[in-house]
GUBASE-771911 format. One line per 3 residues: their letters; for each residue x, y, z of C-alpha. Coordinates in nm, 3 decimals, always signed. Example, Ala and Ser with C-alpha at 12.3 -4.5 7.8 and 13.67 -1.06 7.14 Angstrom:
REM residues 2
as	+1.230:-0.450:+0.780  +1.367:-0.106:+0.714;
//
This chain:
REM residues 773
mkk	+18.494:+16.642:+10.740  +18.786:+16.416:+10.843  +18.561:+16.114:+10.832;
ysf	+18.447:+16.205:+10.478  +18.810:+16.254:+10.365  +18.913:+15.920:+10.512;
sll	+18.623:+15.748:+10.335  +18.716:+15.910:+10.001  +19.081:+15.810:+10.042;
ssl	+18.983:+15.453:+10.124  +18.767:+15.435:+9.814  +19.045:+15.575:+9.597;
llf	+19.297:+15.322:+9.733  +19.049:+15.042:+9.680  +18.992:+15.155:+9.317;
isc	+19.369:+15.170:+9.255  +19.410:+14.826:+9.410  +19.135:+14.676:+9.193;
ten	+19.277:+14.846:+8.885  +19.619:+14.696:+8.956  +19.463:+14.352:+8.989;
ivk	+19.319:+14.358:+8.636  +19.636:+14.484:+8.463  +19.738:+14.221:+8.206;
tgi	+20.064:+14.035:+8.259  +20.277:+13.994:+7.948  +20.479:+13.673:+7.925;
tvt	+20.724:+13.659:+7.635  +20.826:+13.315:+7.510  +21.091:+13.219:+7.254;
nis	+21.038:+12.845:+7.200  +20.778:+12.572:+7.239  +20.899:+12.466:+7.584;
eln	+20.862:+12.818:+7.721  +20.525:+12.846:+7.548  +20.397:+12.525:+7.704;
eai	+20.515:+12.635:+8.048  +20.347:+12.973:+8.010  +20.020:+12.809:+7.907;
anv	+20.037:+12.573:+8.206  +20.060:+12.869:+8.446  +19.832:+13.116:+8.277;
tpg	+19.570:+13.313:+8.472  +19.282:+13.541:+8.365  +19.406:+13.861:+8.201;
dei	+19.748:+13.723:+8.100  +19.906:+13.776:+7.760  +20.143:+13.518:+7.620;
ims	+20.364:+13.689:+7.362  +20.538:+13.470:+7.103  +20.863:+13.632:+6.993;
ngd	+20.897:+13.717:+6.625  +21.056:+13.466:+6.392  +20.996:+13.120:+6.248;
wnd	+20.832:+12.860:+6.467  +20.879:+12.519:+6.305  +20.700:+12.192:+6.378;
iei	+20.502:+12.308:+6.681  +20.177:+12.168:+6.814  +20.019:+12.423:+7.045;
kfa	+19.754:+12.331:+7.301  +19.629:+12.662:+7.426  +19.419:+12.578:+7.733;
gyg	+19.300:+12.827:+7.988  +19.003:+12.984:+8.158  +18.984:+13.356:+8.119;
ekd	+18.695:+13.578:+8.217  +18.471:+13.803:+8.012  +18.659:+14.119:+8.105;
rpi	+18.993:+13.942:+8.149  +19.053:+13.709:+7.855  +19.374:+13.514:+7.810;
tlk	+19.559:+13.614:+7.493  +19.814:+13.429:+7.281  +19.965:+13.679:+7.040;
aet	+20.257:+13.757:+6.815  +20.519:+14.002:+6.935  +20.438:+14.196:+6.620;
agg	+20.125:+14.109:+6.425  +20.243:+13.890:+6.138  +20.591:+13.857:+6.284;
vii	+20.540:+13.502:+6.407  +20.560:+13.256:+6.116  +20.433:+12.908:+6.199;
kgk	+20.575:+12.649:+5.960  +20.623:+12.278:+5.907  +20.407:+12.019:+6.080;
sdl	+20.222:+12.256:+6.308  +19.876:+12.315:+6.446  +19.694:+12.502:+6.722;
klg	+19.417:+12.379:+6.947  +19.218:+12.595:+7.190  +19.024:+12.478:+7.493;
gey	+18.864:+12.664:+7.778  +18.689:+12.999:+7.815  +18.758:+13.351:+7.688;
liv	+19.073:+13.284:+7.487  +19.214:+13.508:+7.211  +19.465:+13.414:+6.940;
dgl	+19.603:+13.722:+6.766  +19.845:+13.800:+6.482  +19.986:+13.458:+6.385;
hfr	+20.087:+13.365:+6.029  +20.066:+13.001:+5.914  +20.254:+12.920:+5.593;
dga	+20.500:+12.672:+5.436  +20.364:+12.371:+5.616  +20.065:+12.153:+5.692;
sps	+19.874:+12.038:+5.996  +19.976:+11.699:+6.140  +19.615:+11.655:+6.259;
nav	+19.266:+11.706:+6.116  +19.278:+12.086:+6.152  +19.524:+12.373:+6.143;
ief	+19.332:+12.561:+6.413  +19.068:+12.380:+6.618  +18.847:+12.525:+6.888;
aid	+18.887:+12.211:+7.099  +19.175:+12.021:+7.257  +18.985:+11.695:+7.289;
knt	+18.622:+11.584:+7.286  +18.574:+11.699:+7.646  +18.766:+12.028:+7.628;
van	+18.619:+12.268:+7.376  +18.661:+12.643:+7.354  +18.380:+12.884:+7.440;
hsk	+18.367:+13.265:+7.410  +18.701:+13.256:+7.227  +18.841:+13.440:+6.925;
ltn	+19.077:+13.389:+6.636  +19.164:+13.734:+6.510  +19.412:+13.917:+6.287;
cvi	+19.570:+13.591:+6.164  +19.672:+13.450:+5.824  +19.664:+13.095:+5.693;
edf	+19.792:+13.053:+5.338  +19.890:+12.749:+5.130  +19.907:+12.533:+5.443;
nka	+19.822:+12.219:+5.246  +19.876:+11.853:+5.306  +20.096:+11.667:+5.059;
qrn	+19.814:+11.539:+4.837  +19.471:+11.673:+4.755  +19.296:+11.353:+4.872;
qtd	+19.430:+11.400:+5.227  +19.160:+11.569:+5.432  +19.183:+11.843:+5.686;
lwv	+19.021:+12.171:+5.785  +19.200:+12.497:+5.832  +18.966:+12.630:+6.100;
llk	+18.737:+12.394:+6.292  +18.488:+12.566:+6.520  +18.345:+12.377:+6.815;
grh	+18.192:+12.486:+7.144  +17.978:+12.799:+7.170  +18.005:+13.174:+7.118;
nev	+18.337:+13.163:+6.932  +18.450:+13.407:+6.667  +18.680:+13.421:+6.364;
nhc	+18.738:+13.781:+6.261  +18.972:+13.992:+6.046  +19.168:+13.692:+5.917;
yia	+19.306:+13.620:+5.569  +19.270:+13.257:+5.463  +19.369:+13.149:+5.112;
gks	+19.507:+12.874:+4.892  +19.358:+12.553:+5.030  +19.390:+12.285:+4.762;
nrg	+19.346:+11.956:+4.948  +19.023:+11.784:+5.044  +18.804:+11.938:+5.313;
ptv	+18.627:+12.269:+5.376  +18.844:+12.567:+5.462  +18.630:+12.652:+5.767;
rvd	+18.380:+12.418:+5.929  +18.142:+12.451:+6.220  +18.101:+12.120:+6.404;
leg	+17.769:+12.052:+6.579  +17.817:+11.697:+6.703  +17.723:+11.683:+7.072;
nrn	+17.513:+11.913:+7.287  +17.811:+12.129:+7.379  +17.836:+12.237:+7.012;
ikn	+17.474:+12.312:+6.916  +17.308:+12.652:+6.955  +17.662:+12.780:+6.922;
yhk	+17.608:+13.140:+6.800  +17.952:+13.147:+6.636  +18.054:+13.452:+6.435;
iin	+18.262:+13.447:+6.116  +18.300:+13.816:+6.041  +18.517:+14.068:+5.855;
nhf	+18.746:+13.804:+5.703  +18.907:+13.794:+5.361  +18.878:+13.447:+5.211;
gpr	+19.136:+13.464:+4.934  +19.149:+13.246:+4.624  +19.081:+12.877:+4.668;
ppk	+19.171:+12.684:+4.350  +18.929:+12.425:+4.214  +18.982:+12.081:+4.365;
ggp	+18.818:+11.872:+4.093  +18.543:+11.705:+4.294  +18.342:+11.747:+4.613;
sae	+18.447:+11.848:+4.967  +18.614:+12.179:+4.886  +18.375:+12.435:+5.036;
tiq	+18.512:+12.758:+5.179  +18.267:+12.744:+5.472  +18.062:+12.444:+5.582;
ign	+17.826:+12.476:+5.877  +17.744:+12.133:+6.013  +17.703:+11.813:+5.817;
sft	+17.420:+11.600:+5.686  +17.369:+11.411:+6.009  +17.351:+11.717:+6.235;
sms	+17.147:+11.914:+5.982  +16.834:+11.935:+6.196  +17.029:+12.093:+6.483;
psy	+17.008:+12.466:+6.562  +17.337:+12.644:+6.499  +17.266:+13.021:+6.485;
tlv	+17.600:+13.084:+6.316  +17.649:+13.434:+6.177  +17.858:+13.485:+5.860;
enn	+17.883:+13.859:+5.804  +18.092:+14.123:+5.625  +18.334:+13.876:+5.466;
ffd	+18.499:+13.902:+5.124  +18.500:+13.577:+4.926  +18.763:+13.636:+4.659;
rcn	+18.764:+13.378:+4.374  +18.677:+13.092:+4.605  +18.656:+12.826:+4.333;
gev	+18.703:+12.504:+4.529  +18.372:+12.348:+4.426  +18.008:+12.421:+4.348;
evi	+17.932:+12.530:+4.707  +18.128:+12.830:+4.835  +17.921:+12.816:+5.154;
ssk	+17.733:+12.501:+5.250  +17.479:+12.563:+5.524  +17.381:+12.232:+5.680;
tnf	+17.205:+12.337:+6.002  +16.918:+12.555:+6.119  +16.889:+12.928:+6.190;
nef	+17.211:+13.049:+6.027  +17.248:+13.405:+5.900  +17.448:+13.527:+5.601;
rnn	+17.464:+13.906:+5.592  +17.649:+14.169:+5.391  +17.912:+13.939:+5.241;
vfy	+18.077:+13.997:+4.903  +18.118:+13.699:+4.671  +18.364:+13.815:+4.406;
kse	+18.407:+13.598:+4.097  +18.371:+13.285:+4.309  +18.283:+12.981:+4.099;
gsl	+18.010:+12.840:+4.318  +17.714:+12.948:+4.526  +17.586:+13.011:+4.875;
vtr	+17.383:+12.694:+4.932  +17.130:+12.605:+5.202  +17.228:+12.243:+5.146;
hgn	+17.063:+12.097:+5.456  +16.880:+12.253:+5.747  +16.616:+12.522:+5.756;
yct	+16.528:+12.880:+5.852  +16.833:+13.059:+5.719  +16.844:+13.432:+5.657;
vdg	+17.037:+13.545:+5.349  +17.031:+13.924:+5.364  +17.224:+14.203:+5.195;
nyf	+17.491:+14.001:+5.014  +17.665:+14.094:+4.688  +17.736:+13.836:+4.418;
igd	+17.974:+13.972:+4.153  +18.032:+13.768:+3.838  +18.250:+13.769:+3.529;
ens	+18.118:+13.774:+3.174  +18.392:+13.526:+3.077  +18.288:+13.258:+3.325;
eqi	+17.977:+13.040:+3.327  +18.075:+12.885:+3.660  +17.997:+13.176:+3.895;
ggi	+17.671:+13.130:+4.084  +17.458:+13.304:+4.342  +17.220:+13.135:+4.588;
rli	+17.091:+12.777:+4.573  +16.798:+12.689:+4.798  +16.701:+12.358:+4.959;
gtg	+16.482:+12.321:+5.268  +16.220:+12.525:+5.445  +16.165:+12.865:+5.601;
hwv	+16.449:+13.061:+5.440  +16.436:+13.437:+5.384  +16.637:+13.563:+5.088;
inn	+16.619:+13.942:+5.092  +16.811:+14.253:+4.984  +17.070:+14.061:+4.783;
yfy	+17.244:+14.210:+4.479  +17.350:+13.992:+4.184  +17.562:+14.131:+3.901;
nlk	+17.690:+13.981:+3.578  +17.635:+13.618:+3.678  +17.641:+13.364:+3.393;
gkv	+17.624:+13.041:+3.592  +17.377:+12.775:+3.485  +17.143:+12.532:+3.661;
frs	+17.316:+12.443:+3.992  +17.528:+12.758:+3.965  +17.250:+12.987:+3.842;
pla	+17.202:+13.326:+4.012  +16.902:+13.188:+4.202  +16.849:+12.812:+4.194;
vmn	+16.543:+12.674:+4.375  +16.581:+12.298:+4.381  +16.341:+12.010:+4.363;
gip	+16.347:+11.776:+4.660  +16.327:+11.401:+4.711  +16.006:+11.258:+4.862;
ksp	+16.070:+11.158:+5.224  +16.431:+11.259:+5.174  +16.700:+11.112:+5.399;
lnr	+16.911:+11.367:+5.583  +17.197:+11.357:+5.333  +16.987:+11.420:+5.022;
yiq	+16.747:+11.699:+4.917  +16.459:+11.825:+5.132  +16.172:+11.993:+4.951;
vtd	+16.171:+12.374:+4.937  +15.871:+12.507:+5.132  +15.765:+12.834:+5.295;
vvv	+16.055:+13.035:+5.150  +16.053:+13.409:+5.083  +16.260:+13.562:+4.801;
ahn	+16.201:+13.938:+4.819  +16.361:+14.274:+4.745  +16.655:+14.131:+4.549;
swi	+16.816:+14.279:+4.236  +16.959:+14.091:+3.938  +17.157:+14.313:+3.699;
nct	+17.275:+14.168:+3.366  +17.248:+13.810:+3.485  +17.175:+13.523:+3.246;
spl	+16.853:+13.330:+3.326  +16.867:+13.455:+3.685  +16.564:+13.276:+3.833;
qfg	+16.558:+12.898:+3.797  +16.303:+12.673:+3.963  +16.285:+12.295:+3.982;
vgs	+16.663:+12.271:+3.951  +16.778:+11.911:+3.972  +16.450:+11.765:+3.851;
nvd	+16.548:+11.421:+3.723  +16.233:+11.218:+3.670  +16.366:+11.132:+3.324;
qkd	+16.651:+10.938:+3.488  +16.427:+10.699:+3.679  +16.554:+10.408:+3.472;
vlp	+16.913:+10.443:+3.596  +16.855:+10.580:+3.947  +16.683:+10.426:+4.249;
ase	+16.349:+10.576:+4.351  +16.518:+10.729:+4.657  +16.720:+10.954:+4.424;
irs	+16.439:+11.095:+4.210  +16.394:+11.467:+4.279  +16.026:+11.519:+4.204;
era	+15.910:+11.738:+4.494  +15.856:+12.089:+4.357  +15.887:+12.399:+4.572;
krt	+15.561:+12.506:+4.733  +15.434:+12.798:+4.937  +15.730:+12.999:+4.808;
vva	+15.687:+13.375:+4.763  +15.889:+13.564:+4.500  +15.801:+13.930:+4.542;
nnl	+15.926:+14.289:+4.505  +16.233:+14.180:+4.308  +16.399:+14.373:+4.028;
iyn	+16.565:+14.241:+3.710  +16.750:+14.456:+3.458  +16.902:+14.323:+3.138;
ekg	+17.108:+14.546:+2.914  +17.032:+14.295:+2.638  +16.698:+14.118:+2.644;
dvm	+16.703:+13.766:+2.790  +16.473:+13.511:+2.627  +16.464:+13.307:+2.949;
pvv	+16.503:+13.523:+3.261  +16.282:+13.268:+3.438  +16.357:+12.899:+3.381;
ahd	+16.115:+12.629:+3.490  +16.274:+12.284:+3.508  +15.940:+12.167:+3.651;
sld	+15.598:+12.315:+3.713  +15.580:+12.651:+3.892  +15.252:+12.571:+4.064;
gih	+15.406:+12.621:+4.411  +15.567:+12.958:+4.335  +15.372:+13.274:+4.420;
fqs	+15.498:+13.567:+4.209  +15.398:+13.917:+4.320  +15.505:+14.272:+4.229;
nli	+15.830:+14.191:+4.049  +15.971:+14.445:+3.805  +16.181:+14.370:+3.497;
nnq	+16.334:+14.571:+3.216  +16.399:+14.303:+2.956  +16.437:+14.554:+2.674;
gia	+16.094:+14.459:+2.544  +16.181:+14.091:+2.487  +15.890:+13.864:+2.577;
fpy	+15.965:+13.552:+2.779  +15.780:+13.253:+2.923  +15.641:+13.270:+3.276;
dsg	+15.617:+13.649:+3.259  +15.284:+13.665:+3.443  +15.459:+13.737:+3.773;
fdq	+15.650:+14.036:+3.633  +15.571:+14.388:+3.525  +15.785:+14.461:+3.222;
eef	+15.868:+14.830:+3.220  +16.143:+15.055:+3.092  +16.373:+15.205:+3.349;
vis	+16.735:+15.316:+3.360  +17.026:+15.214:+3.580  +17.347:+15.404:+3.655;
ele	+17.686:+15.298:+3.788  +17.739:+15.383:+4.154  +18.086:+15.226:+4.173;
dni	+18.266:+14.930:+4.017  +18.020:+14.640:+3.979  +17.734:+14.828:+4.148;
fip	+17.450:+14.962:+3.936  +17.139:+15.122:+4.081  +16.807:+15.228:+3.930;
tid	+16.770:+15.596:+3.868  +16.480:+15.778:+4.030  +16.258:+15.733:+3.725;
lpd	+16.128:+15.390:+3.831  +15.762:+15.353:+3.734  +15.492:+15.377:+3.996;
fkl	+15.486:+15.038:+4.150  +15.274:+14.887:+4.424  +15.481:+14.661:+4.643;
yeg	+15.354:+14.334:+4.777  +15.294:+14.348:+5.152  +15.330:+13.989:+5.264;
fef	+15.343:+13.838:+5.608  +15.631:+13.994:+5.806  +15.746:+14.196:+5.506;
dqi	+15.729:+14.493:+5.742  +16.032:+14.337:+5.914  +16.245:+14.408:+5.605;
kkd	+16.345:+14.744:+5.746  +16.667:+14.817:+5.553  +16.801:+14.777:+5.199;
vfg	+17.129:+14.620:+5.086  +17.322:+14.937:+5.182  +17.167:+14.947:+5.529;
nsr	+16.945:+15.244:+5.445  +16.602:+15.256:+5.603  +16.301:+15.140:+5.401;
eni	+16.062:+15.316:+5.639  +16.003:+15.630:+5.434  +16.120:+15.515:+5.091;
ngv	+16.056:+15.150:+5.020  +16.140:+15.050:+4.665  +16.142:+14.736:+4.456;
gai	+16.469:+14.541:+4.451  +16.766:+14.541:+4.685  +16.826:+14.917:+4.670;
sgt	+16.568:+15.157:+4.800  +16.629:+15.513:+4.692  +16.964:+15.673:+4.623;
pks	+17.231:+15.580:+4.879  +17.399:+15.860:+5.070  +17.744:+15.708:+5.013;
tpn	+17.909:+15.431:+4.814  +17.974:+15.098:+4.985  +18.333:+15.064:+4.851;
lmd	+18.286:+14.691:+4.817  +18.617:+14.629:+4.646  +18.823:+14.804:+4.911;
ksk	+18.994:+14.490:+5.040  +19.149:+14.676:+5.330  +18.805:+14.654:+5.495;
ygp	+18.847:+14.280:+5.534  +19.110:+14.060:+5.693  +19.407:+14.158:+5.911;
iwy	+19.519:+14.517:+5.935  +19.884:+14.419:+5.891  +19.846:+14.196:+5.583;
dis	+19.814:+14.408:+5.268  +19.762:+14.177:+4.970  +19.772:+14.472:+4.730;
smd	+20.138:+14.531:+4.817  +20.256:+14.174:+4.761  +20.578:+14.160:+4.565;
tne	+20.533:+14.111:+4.192  +20.829:+14.002:+3.985  +20.927:+14.202:+3.682;
iqt	+20.909:+13.959:+3.392  +21.247:+13.887:+3.238  +21.332:+13.711:+2.912;
hav	+21.626:+13.469:+2.916  +21.775:+13.408:+2.572  +21.943:+13.068:+2.533;
ake	+22.119:+12.892:+2.246  +22.231:+12.555:+2.386  +22.130:+12.284:+2.633;
sel	+22.339:+12.399:+2.929  +22.205:+12.752:+2.898  +21.847:+12.619:+2.889;
isa	+21.892:+12.423:+3.212  +22.061:+12.717:+3.385  +21.800:+12.967:+3.267;
iaa	+21.511:+12.756:+3.395  +21.680:+12.718:+3.733  +21.749:+13.091:+3.758;
aks	+21.415:+13.214:+3.625  +21.158:+13.365:+3.854  +20.788:+13.293:+3.829;
gdv	+20.646:+13.459:+3.519  +20.972:+13.472:+3.325  +21.017:+13.379:+2.959;
isl	+21.280:+13.141:+2.818  +21.353:+13.226:+2.454  +21.513:+12.942:+2.256;
gpg	+21.717:+13.015:+1.950  +21.681:+12.786:+1.646  +21.844:+12.444:+1.661;
lye	+21.845:+12.116:+1.856  +21.846:+12.091:+2.235  +21.918:+11.735:+2.353;
lgq	+21.817:+11.665:+2.711  +21.872:+11.351:+2.916  +21.691:+11.455:+3.235;
sik	+21.346:+11.590:+3.317  +21.284:+11.962:+3.346  +21.114:+12.045:+3.674;
idk	+20.831:+12.297:+3.638  +20.736:+12.439:+3.980  +20.667:+12.802:+3.887;
elt	+20.508:+12.997:+3.605  +20.726:+12.979:+3.294  +20.692:+13.042:+2.922;
irs	+20.929:+12.859:+2.688  +20.911:+12.975:+2.328  +21.108:+12.982:+2.006;
sna	+21.272:+13.312:+1.928  +21.198:+13.253:+1.559  +20.843:+13.139:+1.491;
knk	+20.935:+13.025:+1.137  +21.232:+12.819:+1.257  +21.117:+12.631:+1.564;
ati	+21.359:+12.517:+1.828  +21.353:+12.139:+1.877  +21.394:+11.970:+2.215;
vyn	+21.495:+11.603:+2.183  +21.439:+11.404:+2.502  +21.644:+11.087:+2.547;
gda	+21.590:+11.042:+2.921  +21.490:+10.718:+3.092  +21.177:+10.536:+2.984;
ktp	+20.856:+10.644:+3.157  +21.004:+10.975:+3.269  +20.867:+11.310:+3.149;
lfe	+21.048:+11.577:+2.957  +20.850:+11.831:+3.160  +20.776:+11.724:+3.517;
mnp	+20.476:+11.925:+3.637  +20.508:+12.002:+4.009  +20.263:+12.175:+4.246;
kgq	+20.205:+12.535:+4.131  +20.385:+12.467:+3.806  +20.243:+12.665:+3.513;
ltl	+20.404:+12.603:+3.177  +20.333:+12.772:+2.846  +20.510:+12.616:+2.549;
dgi	+20.497:+12.824:+2.231  +20.642:+12.731:+1.894  +20.854:+12.437:+2.016;
slk	+20.906:+12.094:+1.858  +20.931:+11.809:+2.110  +21.070:+11.472:+2.005;
ggn	+21.094:+11.164:+2.224  +21.219:+10.808:+2.186  +20.879:+10.634:+2.203;
sqy	+20.921:+10.534:+2.569  +20.909:+10.869:+2.750  +20.636:+11.118:+2.837;
afa	+20.623:+11.472:+2.706  +20.444:+11.601:+3.019  +20.348:+11.431:+3.346;
slk	+20.252:+11.527:+3.698  +20.437:+11.391:+3.999  +20.332:+11.042:+4.100;
snm	+20.269:+11.163:+4.456  +20.276:+11.474:+4.675  +20.083:+11.693:+4.433;
ssl	+19.985:+11.932:+4.709  +19.858:+12.190:+4.463  +19.749:+12.206:+4.101;
ynl	+19.951:+12.259:+3.785  +19.855:+12.418:+3.452  +19.971:+12.356:+3.096;
tvl	+19.935:+12.552:+2.771  +20.084:+12.432:+2.441  +20.069:+12.663:+2.137;
nse	+20.192:+12.631:+1.779  +20.404:+12.329:+1.864  +20.480:+11.971:+1.759;
ivd	+20.489:+11.664:+1.983  +20.624:+11.347:+1.820  +20.731:+10.995:+1.927;
fey	+20.633:+10.987:+2.295  +20.472:+10.708:+2.493  +20.239:+10.965:+2.650;
vlk	+20.175:+11.322:+2.549  +20.039:+11.397:+2.898  +19.999:+11.163:+3.192;
gyk	+19.815:+11.283:+3.499  +19.868:+11.054:+3.796  +19.619:+10.982:+4.071;
ysf	+19.555:+11.279:+4.303  +19.707:+11.523:+4.055  +19.492:+11.808:+3.927;
sey	+19.505:+12.083:+3.668  +19.279:+12.385:+3.647  +19.335:+12.410:+3.274;
ikf	+19.509:+12.220:+2.996  +19.518:+12.393:+2.658  +19.648:+12.267:+2.325;
nst	+19.613:+12.509:+2.035  +19.744:+12.484:+1.679  +19.963:+12.188:+1.774;
liq	+20.055:+11.865:+1.594  +20.053:+11.542:+1.799  +20.190:+11.253:+1.595;
dck	+20.318:+10.897:+1.633  +20.255:+10.873:+2.007  +20.141:+10.557:+2.184;
ngl	+19.909:+10.756:+2.414  +19.765:+11.104:+2.398  +19.615:+11.288:+2.698;
ela	+19.558:+11.046:+2.986  +19.352:+11.216:+3.260  +19.160:+10.923:+3.401;
aen	+19.351:+10.819:+3.711  +19.074:+10.914:+3.957  +18.898:+10.579:+3.930;
ddk	+18.760:+10.546:+4.284  +18.422:+10.676:+4.161  +18.399:+10.938:+4.437;
gdy	+18.339:+11.236:+4.212  +18.701:+11.344:+4.172  +18.869:+11.404:+3.838;
nae	+19.214:+11.507:+3.710  +19.145:+11.838:+3.533  +18.882:+12.110:+3.549;
nif	+18.915:+12.243:+3.193  +19.061:+12.086:+2.879  +19.064:+12.290:+2.559;
ien	+19.177:+12.141:+2.226  +19.156:+12.381:+1.932  +19.299:+12.374:+1.578;
cqf	+19.511:+12.069:+1.657  +19.611:+11.763:+1.454  +19.624:+11.413:+1.603;
inv	+19.793:+11.161:+1.373  +19.864:+10.797:+1.461  +19.798:+10.817:+1.834;
skn	+19.750:+10.451:+1.926  +19.518:+10.487:+2.227  +19.396:+10.725:+2.497;
tin	+19.383:+10.997:+2.238  +19.184:+11.197:+2.491  +19.088:+11.000:+2.802;
yyr	+18.907:+11.219:+3.056  +18.710:+11.050:+3.335  +18.494:+11.141:+3.632;
ggy	+18.338:+10.852:+3.820  +18.062:+10.852:+4.080  +17.717:+11.003:+4.058;
des	+17.691:+11.329:+4.250  +17.434:+11.558:+4.091  +17.581:+11.871:+4.247;
tvg	+17.924:+11.813:+4.092  +17.921:+12.017:+3.773  +18.265:+11.945:+3.617;
gnl	+18.476:+11.883:+3.430  +18.481:+12.077:+3.106  +18.608:+11.957:+2.768;
kvt	+18.603:+12.151:+2.443  +18.743:+11.995:+2.124  +18.698:+12.227:+1.825;
nss	+18.826:+12.266:+1.471  +19.075:+11.981:+1.506  +19.152:+11.669:+1.304;
fne	+19.204:+11.308:+1.409  +19.363:+11.074:+1.156  +19.447:+10.704:+1.199;
cga	+19.417:+10.717:+1.577  +19.288:+10.464:+1.828  +19.419:+10.145:+1.666;
qee	+19.496:+9.992:+2.007  +19.212:+10.152:+2.201  +19.076:+9.882:+2.434;
ngi	+18.731:+10.035:+2.491  +18.685:+10.130:+2.127  +18.621:+10.499:+2.201;
lin	+18.848:+10.764:+2.053  +18.754:+11.051:+2.286  +18.652:+10.909:+2.622;
tyg	+18.452:+11.155:+2.834  +18.271:+10.920:+3.071  +18.106:+11.115:+3.356;
iin	+18.228:+11.459:+3.239  +17.944:+11.710:+3.271  +18.032:+11.972:+3.007;
vdi	+18.154:+11.849:+2.668  +18.159:+12.030:+2.334  +18.290:+11.845:+2.026;
sgn	+18.239:+12.073:+1.727  +18.383:+12.144:+1.383  +18.628:+11.853:+1.382;
kfi	+18.735:+11.596:+1.121  +18.762:+11.229:+1.216  +18.923:+11.034:+0.931;
dnr	+19.022:+10.663:+0.928  +19.025:+10.613:+1.304  +18.999:+10.241:+1.387;
vkm	+18.747:+10.271:+1.669  +18.384:+10.178:+1.728  +18.290:+10.528:+1.847;
var	+18.438:+10.873:+1.816  +18.273:+10.959:+2.151  +17.986:+10.857:+2.375;
lwg	+17.821:+11.173:+2.505  +17.594:+11.209:+2.808  +17.266:+11.343:+2.677;
akn	+17.121:+11.429:+3.018  +17.410:+11.666:+3.089  +17.565:+11.952:+2.899;
nsh	+17.725:+11.732:+2.631  +17.693:+11.848:+2.270  +17.836:+11.796:+1.922;
enn	+17.788:+11.966:+1.587  +17.944:+12.012:+1.243  +18.184:+11.720:+1.272;
elk	+18.298:+11.518:+0.969  +18.323:+11.141:+1.031  +18.481:+10.901:+0.781;
nsg	+18.571:+10.540:+0.867  +18.575:+10.633:+1.236  +18.269:+10.474:+1.391;
dlv	+17.982:+10.674:+1.533  +17.944:+10.972:+1.759  +17.689:+10.839:+2.008;
vqe	+17.464:+11.027:+2.250  +17.342:+10.819:+2.545  +17.078:+11.001:+2.747;
nlp	+17.160:+10.844:+3.083  +17.486:+10.687:+3.190  +17.485:+10.425:+3.465;
lkl	+17.718:+10.572:+3.729  +17.797:+10.446:+4.076  +17.623:+10.641:+4.354;
my	+17.866:+10.817:+4.585  +17.653:+10.802:+4.900;
//
């Protein structure tokens, strides 16, 4: 009995001793020197705690070797309480490391990444996590300067419950790097994050997630992207660019994101159970675009998507024969099954990118003539509240597409290529915001049982298909709602974007110049400056770095701002994040100044401009956008532009690399009189078929005696712009050779224009552009 008691006591003491050995040690640090010392002496199980407050201009190299059950943690004293600012970055290297609760803002990385899972090429991180962190608006000074906000290297790393938003400079927000054996077969996880708004960049290299690159595209990655919320990620045409093999994209929500999930390079991806939510006011929001072989696209839900061609709800591309790694591989052996498209415009598009008609201006290596083959499209559901004349679009032959057991309610409207669809009446009902499901009165329908279709065991909600297996993404009535739009399910627990401070809009009434300057300085973003009738003479530029509306208090008696500042300076200097609405104001210059201009450098973020019911007279430039500046929208409505040497000059991106100075330009009900040149000069150079901007609409406006000094002889220059609409305008006595030269092969159109003594409006089917690759 004594021997037994002694043995039990010994075991208990040994257990207590072992337990004490694995207790984590907390090391609190207050500055970078203490942090570096703590990192140098760290051991498995330790926690390094950064004290709350601002940490400026720090470069952290977090190196250590934890163990599976005893990781090394670098964390904030209070989650979100550590603000990392200035020229700062964080690099991880070693094993079993955790970074928790840091907030990056008001700065930019001094290196190629804000957070990198490697310290150098020989010291990468494995089995490590970035969790519960925020990176917002951490941009380099100009949009052409490249970096990444999270760069994953090594193996078995994870980014979870983070909020990442506001990247405006060149480079993907998150990238997985596969260069070198230590980085392939990585099994990284990007899960439960909230990717907040990313503004459009105006050109390529602005993905939210990029997995690999062209030259590692045949490597196996096995990256999992799951349960993330992509919230208005509008950087470019690819929200996610998958460029390696065996990646999985599961249960993500793409909310009003102007782009698509794209299997750009690489093969054998699984795209399962994702939600793509559109906006009836946007034709830029896409779904899934397929390139390559062996993909499974199943259980996905598409709602209210209006994107076209490259941004269509489902775009199956043509490939290039014997394609090099950085181009387009033919689609083969792909399965598209059990998906639902609800109120989507032309949801299924095949042969996207077919360009045989451009063989005269492109080399043979660029002709996309390889149609998809051995591709199964089965057990899908389409519902249109209003009949769609083209729910299936064939940009090339469909001889390689095998349609089976697809169901559509097209409200009785016949359409081409309907042989692969059963057109039946059925009803849908709203489950929650943006989610509509078929009611139980679906017609009897025999599903296609293809190879390995028995492996599709669950629907988009995760409910079993074993007993009830229906057509489309939703099988049967779900037991509960998914609460997709509950943003608290994604990102850090401590960062509540719904509770962000919103300013109460105030109106500042002013009656003289000094009051105007003071009111603009004192105004908060969103405020209104109301100008009483009379003259306001200004000798210095007005800096616009927030959202402001400046309007006349009396619409019938416009206020007039006279600008007599230095030559080649703007009345309104558009800074990063500046958003100006001018309403009912007369602007008068001295022939040598600019009405509006961006900064010449350091445009770290975009600006926006709206001009309504106004007059702009006697300026050298109405608007001058400098190189590397960018605007999401420029709007002129019911405005007179007269006696200016130059109009809207948005053609500074002349490197022919696909970049351009504005995403959207809208001119409506305006008058242009005696604008000497650059009446509208909008340019995008470089041939990149997956770039789908910019957008110009000129409607119901008049152009009189403009273009007398135009060097290229074109009144409205739109060279390389993809979407152009010139309609309902009057062109009278403009001394030019051409009103415009439109690109017939793209979405350029004109109608109902009156031309008198103004040259021709020419449509050229193919423009010779410089290849970007």
